[in-house]
C-alpha positions as CSV (number, residue, x, y, z in Angstrom):
1,X,63.8,-52.0,-56.7
2,X,63.2,-51.3,-60.6
3,X,61.9,-54.9,-61.2
4,X,59.4,-54.0,-57.9
5,X,58.0,-50.5,-59.9
6,X,57.9,-52.1,-63.3
7,X,55.9,-55.1,-61.6
8,X,53.4,-52.6,-59.7
9,X,53.3,-50.6,-63.6
10,X,51.9,-54.0,-65.1
11,X,49.5,-54.5,-62.1
12,X,51.2,-57.7,-61.1
13,X,50.8,-58.2,-58.0
14,X,52.7,-61.5,-58.0
15,X,55.6,-60.4,-59.6
16,X,56.0,-57.8,-56.6
17,X,55.9,-59.7,-54.3
18,X,59.1,-61.9,-55.2
19,X,60.7,-58.9,-54.3
20,X,59.5,-58.7,-50.7
21,X,60.0,-60.2,-47.7
22,X,57.0,-62.6,-45.7
23,X,56.9,-59.8,-43.4
24,X,57.2,-56.8,-45.7
25,X,55.4,-53.6,-43.7
26,X,54.1,-50.9,-45.5
27,X,53.8,-47.1,-44.2
28,X,52.3,-44.4,-45.4
29,X,53.6,-40.6,-43.9
30,X,51.4,-37.6,-44.6
31,X,52.5,-34.7,-42.8
32,X,53.1,-35.8,-39.0
33,X,51.1,-39.1,-39.5
34,X,52.3,-42.3,-40.0
35,X,49.6,-45.0,-40.6
36,X,50.9,-48.5,-41.6
37,X,49.3,-49.8,-44.8
38,X,49.9,-53.2,-44.4
39,X,52.3,-55.3,-42.2
40,X,53.0,-58.8,-44.1
41,X,52.8,-59.8,-48.0
42,X,49.2,-61.3,-47.5
43,X,48.2,-57.5,-47.0
44,X,50.0,-56.1,-49.7
45,X,49.0,-58.5,-51.5
46,X,45.1,-57.9,-51.0
47,X,46.4,-53.7,-50.5
48,X,47.6,-53.9,-54.1
49,X,44.4,-55.9,-55.7
50,X,41.9,-53.5,-53.9
51,X,44.5,-50.8,-55.5
52,X,44.6,-51.8,-59.1
53,X,40.9,-52.7,-58.9
54,X,40.1,-48.4,-58.3
55,X,42.4,-47.6,-60.6
56,X,43.1,-49.9,-63.6
57,X,45.2,-47.2,-65.4
58,X,47.6,-47.0,-63.0
59,X,51.8,-46.5,-63.9
60,X,54.9,-45.8,-61.6
61,X,58.0,-45.0,-63.0
62,X,61.4,-44.1,-60.9
63,X,62.9,-40.8,-61.6
64,X,65.5,-40.3,-59.1
65,X,67.3,-43.2,-57.2
66,X,69.9,-43.4,-54.6
67,X,71.0,-46.4,-52.1
68,X,73.2,-46.8,-49.2
69,X,73.8,-49.9,-47.8
70,X,70.2,-51.7,-46.8
71,X,68.5,-48.2,-48.0
72,X,67.1,-47.1,-51.3
73,X,65.7,-44.1,-51.9
74,X,63.2,-43.1,-55.0
75,X,61.6,-40.4,-56.5
76,X,58.7,-41.6,-58.2
77,X,56.1,-40.1,-60.4
78,X,52.8,-42.2,-60.2
79,X,49.7,-41.9,-61.9
80,X,47.8,-43.2,-64.9
81,X,47.9,-43.1,-68.4
82,X,44.8,-42.1,-70.5
83,X,45.2,-42.3,-74.6
84,X,48.8,-42.4,-74.3
85,X,49.4,-39.5,-71.7
86,X,50.5,-40.1,-68.2
87,X,49.5,-37.7,-65.4
88,X,49.7,-38.1,-61.9
89,X,52.1,-36.7,-59.0
90,X,55.6,-37.0,-57.7
91,X,56.5,-39.3,-53.9
92,X,59.6,-40.3,-52.8
93,X,60.0,-43.2,-50.8
94,X,62.4,-45.3,-48.7
95,X,62.9,-49.3,-49.1
96,X,64.6,-51.1,-46.7
97,X,66.4,-54.4,-48.2
98,X,67.1,-58.1,-46.3
99,X,69.0,-60.4,-48.3
100,X,68.2,-58.9,-51.4
101,X,64.3,-58.4,-50.7
102,X,61.7,-55.4,-50.0
103,X,61.6,-55.4,-45.7
104,X,60.1,-51.9,-45.2
105,X,58.5,-49.7,-47.3
106,X,57.8,-45.8,-45.8
107,X,55.8,-43.7,-48.5
108,X,56.0,-40.1,-48.3
109,X,52.8,-37.5,-49.3
110,X,52.7,-36.9,-53.1
111,X,53.3,-34.0,-54.4
112,X,52.9,-31.9,-57.8
113,X,56.4,-32.9,-60.4
114,X,58.9,-30.0,-60.8
115,X,59.3,-31.0,-64.5
116,X,57.6,-33.0,-66.7
117,X,58.2,-37.0,-67.2
């Protein structure tokens, strides 16, 4: 999990995919709406490529992590690093693992972090 987020922060999509199954599903949850962002590794590759192209200074840090069985819940502080200053918002994510690979991700809407990074 930590390695996946580190690969995200380095914009290394290939490294990110090393931690996911071929049929990884990414869902975004906003209020009562759930949107399927990706349905396999190749669509995740394309989505992350677009994301990094549009946000070249993006970065993420894990602020909290908890696991139980195949589930890992994180509180992530995602944003951008500009002139050595990190800004952004927090969001919860739930990851489901299968054979040590990320099988599913539920990413919840971002909110203002309660404390500085």
